PDB file of N, CA, C and O in Angstrom:
ATOM      1  N   MET A   1      -1.781  49.444 -38.408  1.00  0.00           N
ATOM      2  CA  MET A   1      -0.998  50.496 -39.088  1.00  0.00           C
ATOM      3  C   MET A   1      -0.586  51.554 -38.047  1.00  0.00           C
ATOM      4  O   MET A   1      -1.427  52.060 -37.305  1.00  0.00           O
ATOM      5  N   PRO A   2       0.696  51.875 -38.002  1.00  0.00           N
ATOM      6  CA  PRO A   2       1.153  52.859 -37.008  1.00  0.00           C
ATOM      7  C   PRO A   2       0.585  54.243 -37.284  1.00  0.00           C
ATOM      8  O   PRO A   2       0.288  54.595 -38.426  1.00  0.00           O
ATOM      9  N   LYS A   3       0.442  55.013 -36.223  1.00  0.00           N
ATOM     10  CA  LYS A   3      -0.093  56.367 -36.358  1.00  0.00           C
ATOM     11  C   LYS A   3       0.902  57.266 -37.088  1.00  0.00           C
ATOM     12  O   LYS A   3       2.098  56.982 -37.153  1.00  0.00           O
ATOM     13  N   PHE A   4       0.372  58.353 -37.630  1.00  0.00           N
ATOM     14  CA  PHE A   4       1.175  59.296 -38.415  1.00  0.00           C
ATOM     15  C   PHE A   4       2.410  59.776 -37.648  1.00  0.00           C
ATOM     16  O   PHE A   4       3.518  59.776 -38.184  1.00  0.00           O
ATOM     17  N   GLU A   5       2.210  60.187 -36.382  1.00  0.00           N
ATOM     18  CA  GLU A   5       3.324  60.721 -35.592  1.00  0.00           C
ATOM     19  C   GLU A   5       4.392  59.654 -35.370  1.00  0.00           C
ATOM     20  O   GLU A   5       5.589  59.940 -35.413  1.00  0.00           O
ATOM     21  N   GLU A   6       3.937  58.405 -35.128  1.00  0.00           N
ATOM     22  CA  GLU A   6       4.880  57.303 -34.917  1.00  0.00           C
ATOM     23  C   GLU A   6       5.684  57.045 -36.190  1.00  0.00           C
ATOM     24  O   GLU A   6       6.888  56.795 -36.135  1.00  0.00           O
ATOM     25  N   CYS A   7       5.006  57.107 -37.334  1.00  0.00           N
ATOM     26  CA  CYS A   7       5.682  56.931 -38.627  1.00  0.00           C
ATOM     27  C   CYS A   7       6.776  57.978 -38.795  1.00  0.00           C
ATOM     28  O   CYS A   7       7.907  57.659 -39.162  1.00  0.00           O
ATOM     29  N   LEU A   8       6.425  59.229 -38.522  1.00  0.00           N
ATOM     30  CA  LEU A   8       7.394  60.314 -38.690  1.00  0.00           C
ATOM     31  C   LEU A   8       8.604  60.137 -37.777  1.00  0.00           C
ATOM     32  O   LEU A   8       9.744  60.325 -38.202  1.00  0.00           O
ATOM     33  N   GLN A   9       8.346  59.773 -36.515  1.00  0.00           N
ATOM     34  CA  GLN A   9       9.447  59.579 -35.574  1.00  0.00           C
ATOM     35  C   GLN A   9      10.365  58.462 -36.042  1.00  0.00           C
ATOM     36  O   GLN A   9      11.587  58.596 -35.991  1.00  0.00           O
ATOM     37  N   ARG A  10       9.777  57.357 -36.498  1.00  0.00           N
ATOM     38  CA  ARG A  10      10.573  56.226 -36.980  1.00  0.00           C
ATOM     39  C   ARG A  10      11.372  56.641 -38.221  1.00  0.00           C
ATOM     40  O   ARG A  10      12.545  56.293 -38.357  1.00  0.00           O
ATOM     41  N   LEU A  11      10.726  57.384 -39.118  1.00  0.00           N
ATOM     42  CA  LEU A  11      11.422  57.865 -40.315  1.00  0.00           C
ATOM     43  C   LEU A  11      12.634  58.718 -39.943  1.00  0.00           C
ATOM     44  O   LEU A  11      13.706  58.572 -40.531  1.00  0.00           O
ATOM     45  N   GLU A  12      12.459  59.605 -38.969  1.00  0.00           N
ATOM     46  CA  GLU A  12      13.572  60.462 -38.536  1.00  0.00           C
ATOM     47  C   GLU A  12      14.731  59.630 -38.007  1.00  0.00           C
ATOM     48  O   GLU A  12      15.893  59.924 -38.288  1.00  0.00           O
ATOM     49  N   LYS A  13      14.409  58.574 -37.227  1.00  0.00           N
ATOM     50  CA  LYS A  13      15.462  57.708 -36.699  1.00  0.00           C
ATOM     51  C   LYS A  13      16.204  56.999 -37.822  1.00  0.00           C
ATOM     52  O   LYS A  13      17.428  56.877 -37.789  1.00  0.00           O
ATOM     53  N   ILE A  14      15.455  56.535 -38.814  1.00  0.00           N
ATOM     54  CA  ILE A  14      16.069  55.841 -39.950  1.00  0.00           C
ATOM     55  C   ILE A  14      17.013  56.788 -40.686  1.00  0.00           C
ATOM     56  O   ILE A  14      18.144  56.424 -41.008  1.00  0.00           O
ATOM     57  N   VAL A  15      16.539  58.008 -40.948  1.00  0.00           N
ATOM     58  CA  VAL A  15      17.358  58.996 -41.659  1.00  0.00           C
ATOM     59  C   VAL A  15      18.640  59.280 -40.871  1.00  0.00           C
ATOM     60  O   VAL A  15      19.727  59.336 -41.447  1.00  0.00           O
ATOM     61  N   GLN A  16      18.512  59.456 -39.561  1.00  0.00           N
ATOM     62  CA  GLN A  16      19.687  59.722 -38.729  1.00  0.00           C
ATOM     63  C   GLN A  16      20.684  58.574 -38.816  1.00  0.00           C
ATOM     64  O   GLN A  16      21.887  58.802 -38.948  1.00  0.00           O
ATOM     65  N   GLU A  17      20.187  57.333 -38.741  1.00  0.00           N
ATOM     66  CA  GLU A  17      21.073  56.170 -38.812  1.00  0.00           C
ATOM     67  C   GLU A  17      21.792  56.117 -40.150  1.00  0.00           C
ATOM     68  O   GLU A  17      22.995  55.865 -40.214  1.00  0.00           O
ATOM     69  N   LEU A  18      21.031  56.361 -41.227  1.00  0.00           N
ATOM     70  CA  LEU A  18      21.624  56.297 -42.563  1.00  0.00           C
ATOM     71  C   LEU A  18      22.629  57.425 -42.777  1.00  0.00           C
ATOM     72  O   LEU A  18      23.651  57.227 -43.434  1.00  0.00           O
ATOM     73  N   GLU A  19      22.346  58.611 -42.224  1.00  0.00           N
ATOM     74  CA  GLU A  19      23.250  59.751 -42.403  1.00  0.00           C
ATOM     75  C   GLU A  19      24.582  59.550 -41.687  1.00  0.00           C
ATOM     76  O   GLU A  19      25.606  60.080 -42.119  1.00  0.00           O
ATOM     77  N   LYS A  20      24.573  58.784 -40.589  1.00  0.00           N
ATOM     78  CA  LYS A  20      25.818  58.509 -39.868  1.00  0.00           C
ATOM     79  C   LYS A  20      26.804  57.766 -40.763  1.00  0.00           C
ATOM     80  O   LYS A  20      28.017  57.952 -40.662  1.00  0.00           O
ATOM     81  N   GLY A  21      26.261  56.919 -41.643  1.00  0.00           N
ATOM     82  CA  GLY A  21      27.107  56.186 -42.568  1.00  0.00           C
ATOM     83  C   GLY A  21      27.845  55.018 -41.924  1.00  0.00           C
ATOM     84  O   GLY A  21      28.775  54.473 -42.517  1.00  0.00           O
ATOM     85  N   GLU A  22      27.443  54.633 -40.727  1.00  0.00           N
ATOM     86  CA  GLU A  22      28.138  53.550 -40.029  1.00  0.00           C
ATOM     87  C   GLU A  22      27.405  52.216 -40.176  1.00  0.00           C
ATOM     88  O   GLU A  22      27.848  51.198 -39.645  1.00  0.00           O
ATOM     89  N   VAL A  23      26.287  52.227 -40.895  1.00  0.00           N
ATOM     90  CA  VAL A  23      25.462  51.027 -41.028  1.00  0.00           C
ATOM     91  C   VAL A  23      25.969  50.198 -42.207  1.00  0.00           C
ATOM     92  O   VAL A  23      26.236  50.749 -43.276  1.00  0.00           O
ATOM     93  N   PRO A  24      26.107  48.860 -42.026  1.00  0.00           N
ATOM     94  CA  PRO A  24      26.511  48.013 -43.160  1.00  0.00           C
ATOM     95  C   PRO A  24      25.496  48.095 -44.305  1.00  0.00           C
ATOM     96  O   PRO A  24      24.316  48.367 -44.084  1.00  0.00           O
ATOM     97  N   LEU A  25      25.965  47.861 -45.507  1.00  0.00           N
ATOM     98  CA  LEU A  25      25.140  48.018 -46.714  1.00  0.00           C
ATOM     99  C   LEU A  25      23.816  47.271 -46.616  1.00  0.00           C
ATOM    100  O   LEU A  25      22.766  47.830 -46.930  1.00  0.00           O
ATOM    101  N   GLU A  26      23.855  46.015 -46.184  1.00  0.00           N
ATOM    102  CA  GLU A  26      22.625  45.212 -46.140  1.00  0.00           C
ATOM    103  C   GLU A  26      21.603  45.850 -45.192  1.00  0.00           C
ATOM    104  O   GLU A  26      20.417  45.923 -45.511  1.00  0.00           O
ATOM    105  N   LYS A  27      22.067  46.308 -44.032  1.00  0.00           N
ATOM    106  CA  LYS A  27      21.166  46.957 -43.063  1.00  0.00           C
ATOM    107  C   LYS A  27      20.670  48.287 -43.636  1.00  0.00           C
ATOM    108  O   LYS A  27      19.512  48.652 -43.431  1.00  0.00           O
ATOM    109  N   SER A  28      21.535  49.015 -44.352  1.00  0.00           N
ATOM    110  CA  SER A  28      21.126  50.270 -44.989  1.00  0.00           C
ATOM    111  C   SER A  28      19.956  50.035 -45.935  1.00  0.00           C
ATOM    112  O   SER A  28      18.987  50.794 -45.944  1.00  0.00           O
ATOM    113  N   LEU A  29      20.060  48.968 -46.734  1.00  0.00           N
ATOM    114  CA  LEU A  29      18.997  48.663 -47.697  1.00  0.00           C
ATOM    115  C   LEU A  29      17.692  48.332 -46.973  1.00  0.00           C
ATOM    116  O   LEU A  29      16.617  48.763 -47.391  1.00  0.00           O
ATOM    117  N   THR A  30      17.790  47.563 -45.885  1.00  0.00           N
ATOM    118  CA  THR A  30      16.601  47.213 -45.097  1.00  0.00           C
ATOM    119  C   THR A  30      15.969  48.468 -44.512  1.00  0.00           C
ATOM    120  O   THR A  30      14.752  48.644 -44.572  1.00  0.00           O
ATOM    121  N   LEU A  31      16.807  49.347 -43.941  1.00  0.00           N
ATOM    122  CA  LEU A  31      16.306  50.597 -43.361  1.00  0.00           C
ATOM    123  C   LEU A  31      15.665  51.467 -44.430  1.00  0.00           C
ATOM    124  O   LEU A  31      14.607  52.056 -44.210  1.00  0.00           O
ATOM    125  N   PHE A  32      16.319  51.544 -45.605  1.00  0.00           N
ATOM    126  CA  PHE A  32      15.789  52.364 -46.694  1.00  0.00           C
ATOM    127  C   PHE A  32      14.416  51.853 -47.125  1.00  0.00           C
ATOM    128  O   PHE A  32      13.488  52.631 -47.349  1.00  0.00           O
ATOM    129  N   GLU A  33      14.308  50.522 -47.237  1.00  0.00           N
ATOM    130  CA  GLU A  33      13.034  49.920 -47.644  1.00  0.00           C
ATOM    131  C   GLU A  33      11.939  50.227 -46.624  1.00  0.00           C
ATOM    132  O   GLU A  33      10.819  50.578 -46.996  1.00  0.00           O
ATOM    133  N   GLU A  34      12.266  50.092 -45.332  1.00  0.00           N
ATOM    134  CA  GLU A  34      11.308  50.403 -44.274  1.00  0.00           C
ATOM    135  C   GLU A  34      10.906  51.877 -44.345  1.00  0.00           C
ATOM    136  O   GLU A  34       9.733  52.218 -44.197  1.00  0.00           O
ATOM    137  N   GLY A  35      11.891  52.740 -44.574  1.00  0.00           N
ATOM    138  CA  GLY A  35      11.634  54.169 -44.690  1.00  0.00           C
ATOM    139  C   GLY A  35      10.680  54.495 -45.825  1.00  0.00           C
ATOM    140  O   GLY A  35       9.797  55.340 -45.679  1.00  0.00           O
ATOM    141  N   MET A  36      10.858  53.820 -46.961  1.00  0.00           N
ATOM    142  CA  MET A  36       9.980  54.064 -48.105  1.00  0.00           C
ATOM    143  C   MET A  36       8.538  53.643 -47.782  1.00  0.00           C
ATOM    144  O   MET A  36       7.588  54.327 -48.163  1.00  0.00           O
ATOM    145  N   GLN A  37       8.386  52.517 -47.081  1.00  0.00           N
ATOM    146  CA  GLN A  37       7.043  52.057 -46.711  1.00  0.00           C
ATOM    147  C   GLN A  37       6.398  53.034 -45.724  1.00  0.00           C
ATOM    148  O   GLN A  37       5.214  53.353 -45.841  1.00  0.00           O
ATOM    149  N   LEU A  38       7.180  53.501 -44.759  1.00  0.00           N
ATOM    150  CA  LEU A  38       6.657  54.467 -43.790  1.00  0.00           C
ATOM    151  C   LEU A  38       6.243  55.761 -44.489  1.00  0.00           C
ATOM    152  O   LEU A  38       5.188  56.328 -44.207  1.00  0.00           O
ATOM    153  N   SER A  39       7.092  56.211 -45.399  1.00  0.00           N
ATOM    154  CA  SER A  39       6.812  57.430 -46.146  1.00  0.00           C
ATOM    155  C   SER A  39       5.501  57.297 -46.921  1.00  0.00           C
ATOM    156  O   SER A  39       4.686  58.219 -46.957  1.00  0.00           O
ATOM    157  N   SER A  40       5.320  56.150 -47.527  1.00  0.00           N
ATOM    158  CA  SER A  40       4.111  55.899 -48.303  1.00  0.00           C
ATOM    159  C   SER A  40       2.869  55.907 -47.412  1.00  0.00           C
ATOM    160  O   SER A  40       1.848  56.487 -47.781  1.00  0.00           O
ATOM    161  N   SER A  41       2.946  55.268 -46.240  1.00  0.00           N
ATOM    162  CA  SER A  41       1.757  55.244 -45.386  1.00  0.00           C
ATOM    163  C   SER A  41       1.487  56.617 -44.777  1.00  0.00           C
ATOM    164  O   SER A  41       0.330  56.970 -44.545  1.00  0.00           O
ATOM    165  N   CYS A  42       2.539  57.398 -44.514  1.00  0.00           N
ATOM    166  CA  CYS A  42       2.348  58.777 -44.037  1.00  0.00           C
ATOM    167  C   CYS A  42       1.610  59.588 -45.094  1.00  0.00           C
ATOM    168  O   CYS A  42       0.682  60.334 -44.783  1.00  0.00           O
ATOM    169  N   ARG A  43       2.030  59.435 -46.343  1.00  0.00           N
ATOM    170  CA  ARG A  43       1.417  60.189 -47.434  1.00  0.00           C
ATOM    171  C   ARG A  43      -0.055  59.825 -47.573  1.00  0.00           C
ATOM    172  O   ARG A  43      -0.900  60.700 -47.762  1.00  0.00           O
ATOM    173  N   LYS A  44      -0.366  58.519 -47.477  1.00  0.00           N
ATOM    174  CA  LYS A  44      -1.774  58.086 -47.578  1.00  0.00           C
ATOM    175  C   LYS A  44      -2.613  58.708 -46.470  1.00  0.00           C
ATOM    176  O   LYS A  44      -3.730  59.170 -46.705  1.00  0.00           O
ATOM    177  N   GLU A  45      -2.062  58.714 -45.262  1.00  0.00           N
ATOM    178  CA  GLU A  45      -2.800  59.262 -44.124  1.00  0.00           C
ATOM    179  C   GLU A  45      -3.059  60.758 -44.318  1.00  0.00           C
ATOM    180  O   GLU A  45      -4.143  61.252 -44.008  1.00  0.00           O
ATOM    181  N   LEU A  46      -2.053  61.475 -44.833  1.00  0.00           N
ATOM    182  CA  LEU A  46      -2.215  62.910 -45.102  1.00  0.00           C
ATOM    183  C   LEU A  46      -3.291  63.151 -46.151  1.00  0.00           C
ATOM    184  O   LEU A  46      -4.104  64.066 -46.018  1.00  0.00           O
ATOM    185  N   GLU A  47      -3.291  62.317 -47.206  1.00  0.00           N
ATOM    186  CA  GLU A  47      -4.288  62.480 -48.268  1.00  0.00           C
ATOM    187  C   GLU A  47      -5.696  62.225 -47.730  1.00  0.00           C
ATOM    188  O   GLU A  47      -6.643  62.913 -48.111  1.00  0.00           O
ATOM    189  N   GLN A  48      -5.833  61.228 -46.838  1.00  0.00           N
ATOM    190  CA  GLN A  48      -7.144  60.947 -46.251  1.00  0.00           C
ATOM    191  C   GLN A  48      -7.610  62.129 -45.400  1.00  0.00           C
ATOM    192  O   GLN A  48      -8.776  62.523 -45.449  1.00  0.00           O
ATOM    193  N   ALA A  49      -6.686  62.684 -44.622  1.00  0.00           N
ATOM    194  CA  ALA A  49      -7.034  63.830 -43.775  1.00  0.00           C
ATOM    195  C   ALA A  49      -7.453  65.005 -44.641  1.00  0.00           C
ATOM    196  O   ALA A  49      -8.411  65.709 -44.324  1.00  0.00           O
ATOM    197  N   GLU A  50      -6.730  65.215 -45.740  1.00  0.00           N
ATOM    198  CA  GLU A  50      -7.055  66.305 -46.663  1.00  0.00           C
ATOM    199  C   GLU A  50      -8.457  66.114 -47.231  1.00  0.00           C
ATOM    200  O   GLU A  50      -9.226  67.068 -47.353  1.00  0.00           O
ATOM    201  N   GLY A  51      -8.781  64.866 -47.576  1.00  0.00           N
ATOM    202  CA  GLY A  51     -10.115  64.559 -48.098  1.00  0.00           C
ATOM    203  C   GLY A  51     -11.192  64.867 -47.081  1.00  0.00           C
ATOM    204  O   GLY A  51     -12.239  65.409 -47.435  1.00  0.00           O
ATOM    205  N   LYS A  52     -10.954  64.531 -45.818  1.00  0.00           N
ATOM    206  CA  LYS A  52     -11.936  64.808 -44.766  1.00  0.00           C
ATOM    207  C   LYS A  52     -12.140  66.305 -44.599  1.00  0.00           C
ATOM    208  O   LYS A  52     -13.267  66.763 -44.408  1.00  0.00           O
ATOM    209  N   VAL A  53     -11.049  67.073 -44.669  1.00  0.00           N
ATOM    210  CA  VAL A  53     -11.155  68.530 -44.548  1.00  0.00           C
ATOM    211  C   VAL A  53     -12.010  69.085 -45.692  1.00  0.00           C
ATOM    212  O   VAL A  53     -12.858  69.950 -45.475  1.00  0.00           O
ATOM    213  N   GLU A  54     -11.780  68.583 -46.908  1.00  0.00           N
ATOM    214  CA  GLU A  54     -12.570  69.055 -48.061  1.00  0.00           C
ATOM    215  C   GLU A  54     -14.050  68.739 -47.875  1.00  0.00           C
ATOM    216  O   GLU A  54     -14.904  69.572 -48.179  1.00  0.00           O
ATOM    217  N   ILE A  55     -14.364  67.528 -47.371  1.00  0.00           N
ATOM    218  CA  ILE A  55     -15.760  67.141 -47.149  1.00  0.00           C
ATOM    219  C   ILE A  55     -16.407  68.067 -46.127  1.00  0.00           C
ATOM    220  O   ILE A  55     -17.536  68.519 -46.316  1.00  0.00           O
ATOM    221  N   LEU A  56     -15.685  68.347 -45.041  1.00  0.00           N
ATOM    222  CA  LEU A  56     -16.235  69.239 -44.014  1.00  0.00           C
ATOM    223  C   LEU A  56     -16.494  70.630 -44.576  1.00  0.00           C
ATOM    224  O   LEU A  56     -17.509  71.251 -44.260  1.00  0.00           O
ATOM    225  N   LEU A  57     -15.577  71.120 -45.412  1.00  0.00           N
ATOM    226  CA  LEU A  57     -15.773  72.444 -46.006  1.00  0.00           C
ATOM    227  C   LEU A  57     -17.010  72.451 -46.909  1.00  0.00           C
ATOM    228  O   LEU A  57     -17.764  73.423 -46.915  1.00  0.00           O
ATOM    229  N   LYS A  58     -17.222  71.369 -47.672  1.00  0.00           N
ATOM    230  CA  LYS A  58     -18.381  71.299 -48.555  1.00  0.00           C
ATOM    231  C   LYS A  58     -19.666  71.271 -47.745  1.00  0.00           C
ATOM    232  O   LYS A  58     -20.659  71.882 -48.139  1.00  0.00           O
ATOM    233  N   LYS A  59     -19.659  70.562 -46.609  1.00  0.00           N
ATOM    234  CA  LYS A  59     -20.857  70.485 -45.764  1.00  0.00           C
ATOM    235  C   LYS A  59     -21.217  71.854 -45.202  1.00  0.00           C
ATOM    236  O   LYS A  59     -22.383  72.120 -44.907  1.00  0.00           O
ATOM    237  N   ASN A  60     -20.234  72.710 -45.055  1.00  0.00           N
ATOM    238  CA  ASN A  60     -20.490  74.056 -44.541  1.00  0.00           C
ATOM    239  C   ASN A  60     -20.899  75.019 -45.651  1.00  0.00           C
ATOM    240  O   ASN A  60     -20.937  76.232 -45.442  1.00  0.00           O
ATOM    241  N   GLY A  61     -21.204  74.480 -46.834  1.00  0.00           N
ATOM    242  CA  GLY A  61     -21.726  75.303 -47.912  1.00  0.00           C
ATOM    243  C   GLY A  61     -20.665  75.918 -48.809  1.00  0.00           C
ATOM    244  O   GLY A  61     -20.993  76.682 -49.717  1.00  0.00           O
ATOM    245  N   LYS A  62     -19.416  75.602 -48.575  1.00  0.00           N
ATOM    246  CA  LYS A  62     -18.374  76.124 -49.448  1.00  0.00           C
ATOM    247  C   LYS A  62     -17.993  75.007 -50.419  1.00  0.00           C
ATOM    248  O   LYS A  62     -17.622  73.913 -49.995  1.00  0.00           O
ATOM    249  N   LEU A  63     -18.085  75.280 -51.704  1.00  0.00           N
ATOM    250  CA  LEU A  63     -17.871  74.216 -52.673  1.00  0.00           C
ATOM    251  C   LEU A  63     -16.417  74.061 -53.107  1.00  0.00           C
ATOM    252  O   LEU A  63     -16.029  72.987 -53.568  1.00  0.00           O
ATOM    253  N   GLN A  64     -15.615  75.094 -52.972  1.00  0.00           N
ATOM    254  CA  GLN A  64     -14.225  74.910 -53.394  1.00  0.00           C
ATOM    255  C   GLN A  64     -13.379  74.432 -52.221  1.00  0.00           C
ATOM    256  O   GLN A  64     -13.598  74.816 -51.072  1.00  0.00           O
ATOM    257  N   ALA A  65     -12.403  73.581 -52.543  1.00  0.00           N
ATOM    258  CA  ALA A  65     -11.496  73.101 -51.496  1.00  0.00           C
ATOM    259  C   ALA A  65     -10.551  74.230 -51.123  1.00  0.00           C
ATOM    260  O   ALA A  65      -9.966  74.883 -51.987  1.00  0.00           O
ATOM    261  N   GLU A  66     -10.411  74.445 -49.835  1.00  0.00           N
ATOM    262  CA  GLU A  66      -9.513  75.504 -49.387  1.00  0.00           C
ATOM    263  C   GLU A  66      -8.293  74.876 -48.753  1.00  0.00           C
ATOM    264  O   GLU A  66      -8.429  73.944 -47.960  1.00  0.00           O
ATOM    265  N   PRO A  67      -7.097  75.357 -49.078  1.00  0.00           N
ATOM    266  CA  PRO A  67      -5.902  74.784 -48.460  1.00  0.00           C
ATOM    267  C   PRO A  67      -5.902  75.056 -46.964  1.00  0.00           C
ATOM    268  O   PRO A  67      -6.309  76.124 -46.509  1.00  0.00           O
ATOM    269  N   PHE A  68      -5.439  74.070 -46.212  1.00  0.00           N
ATOM    270  CA  PHE A  68      -5.356  74.239 -44.769  1.00  0.00           C
ATOM    271  C   PHE A  68      -4.166  75.122 -44.456  1.00  0.00           C
ATOM    272  O   PHE A  68      -3.046  74.832 -44.879  1.00  0.00           O
ATOM    273  N   GLU A  69      -4.399  76.200 -43.718  1.00  0.00           N
ATOM    274  CA  GLU A  69      -3.298  77.089 -43.339  1.00  0.00           C
ATOM    275  C   GLU A  69      -3.228  77.164 -41.828  1.00  0.00           C
ATOM    276  O   GLU A  69      -4.156  77.656 -41.186  1.00  0.00           O
ATOM    277  N   PRO A  70      -2.122  76.675 -41.244  1.00  0.00           N
ATOM    278  CA  PRO A  70      -1.993  76.763 -39.789  1.00  0.00           C
ATOM    279  C   PRO A  70      -1.934  78.224 -39.354  1.00  0.00           C
ATOM    280  O   PRO A  70      -1.471  79.087 -40.100  1.00  0.00           O
ATOM    281  N   LEU A  71      -2.401  78.485 -38.162  1.00  0.00           N
ATOM    282  CA  LEU A  71      -2.372  79.850 -37.648  1.00  0.00           C
ATOM    283  C   LEU A  71      -0.927  80.319 -37.529  1.00  0.00           C
ATOM    284  O   LEU A  71      -0.065  79.553 -37.099  1.00  0.00           O
ATOM    285  N   PRO A  72      -0.651  81.568 -37.903  1.00  0.00           N
ATOM    286  CA  PRO A  72       0.731  82.065 -37.781  1.00  0.00           C
ATOM    287  C   PRO A  72       1.135  82.109 -36.318  1.00  0.00           C
ATOM    288  O   PRO A  72       0.333  82.444 -35.446  1.00  0.00           O
ATOM    289  N   GLU A  73       2.381  81.767 -36.063  1.00  0.00           N
ATOM    290  CA  GLU A  73       2.857  81.806 -34.674  1.00  0.00           C
ATOM    291  C   GLU A  73       3.060  83.255 -34.271  1.00  0.00           C
ATOM    292  O   GLU A  73       3.519  84.087 -35.054  1.00  0.00           O
ATOM    293  N   LYS A  74       2.706  83.526 -33.037  1.00  0.00           N
ATOM    294  CA  LYS A  74       2.821  84.898 -32.555  1.00  0.00           C
ATOM    295  C   LYS A  74       4.282  85.274 -32.365  1.00  0.00           C
ATOM    296  O   LYS A  74       5.061  84.516 -31.786  1.00  0.00           O
ATOM    297  N   ALA A  75       4.643  86.448 -32.857  1.00  0.00           N
ATOM    298  CA  ALA A  75       6.011  86.935 -32.665  1.00  0.00           C
ATOM    299  C   ALA A  75       6.170  87.323 -31.205  1.00  0.00           C
ATOM    300  O   ALA A  75       5.230  87.815 -30.581  1.00  0.00           O
ATOM    301  N   PRO A  76       7.373  87.100 -30.654  1.00  0.00           N
ATOM    302  CA  PRO A  76       7.562  87.494 -29.258  1.00  0.00           C
ATOM    303  C   PRO A  76       7.329  89.008 -29.083  1.00  0.00           C
ATOM    304  O   PRO A  76       7.758  89.817 -29.906  1.00  0.00           O
ATOM    305  N   ALA A  77       6.659  89.353 -28.019  1.00  0.00           N
ATOM    306  CA  ALA A  77       6.334  90.766 -27.761  1.00  0.00           C
ATOM    307  C   ALA A  77       7.616  91.541 -27.463  1.00  0.00           C
ATOM    308  O   ALA A  77       8.453  91.121 -26.663  1.00  0.00           O
ATOM    309  N   ARG A  78       7.739  92.687 -28.133  1.00  0.00           N
ATOM    310  CA  ARG A  78       8.914  93.533 -27.884  1.00  0.00           C
ATOM    311  C   ARG A  78       8.556  94.597 -26.872  1.00  0.00           C
ATOM    312  O   ARG A  78       7.440  95.116 -26.870  1.00  0.00           O
ATOM    313  N   ARG A  79       9.488  94.915 -26.029  1.00  0.00           N
ATOM    314  CA  ARG A  79       9.228  95.944 -25.004  1.00  0.00           C
ATOM    315  C   ARG A  79      10.056  97.183 -25.268  1.00  0.00           C
ATOM    316  O   ARG A  79       9.973  98.153 -24.516  1.00  0.00           O
TER     317      ARG A  79
END
């Protein structure tokens, strides 16, 4: 099974190809089908990661699942 990042990159390429509109119908359908499978496996991987985060939080004594929040990006310093 391809890694999450590889899935996303492939999905982006498929979307770009389909958006160009230059692909014959049969190839479009094949690409769309591949895209749906990639999307599904990406979603499964995300759900598994979410489950692991919840387990780790419970082991640390916190019983409620907390949403993962990425650190805010630092604003460029103004002079």
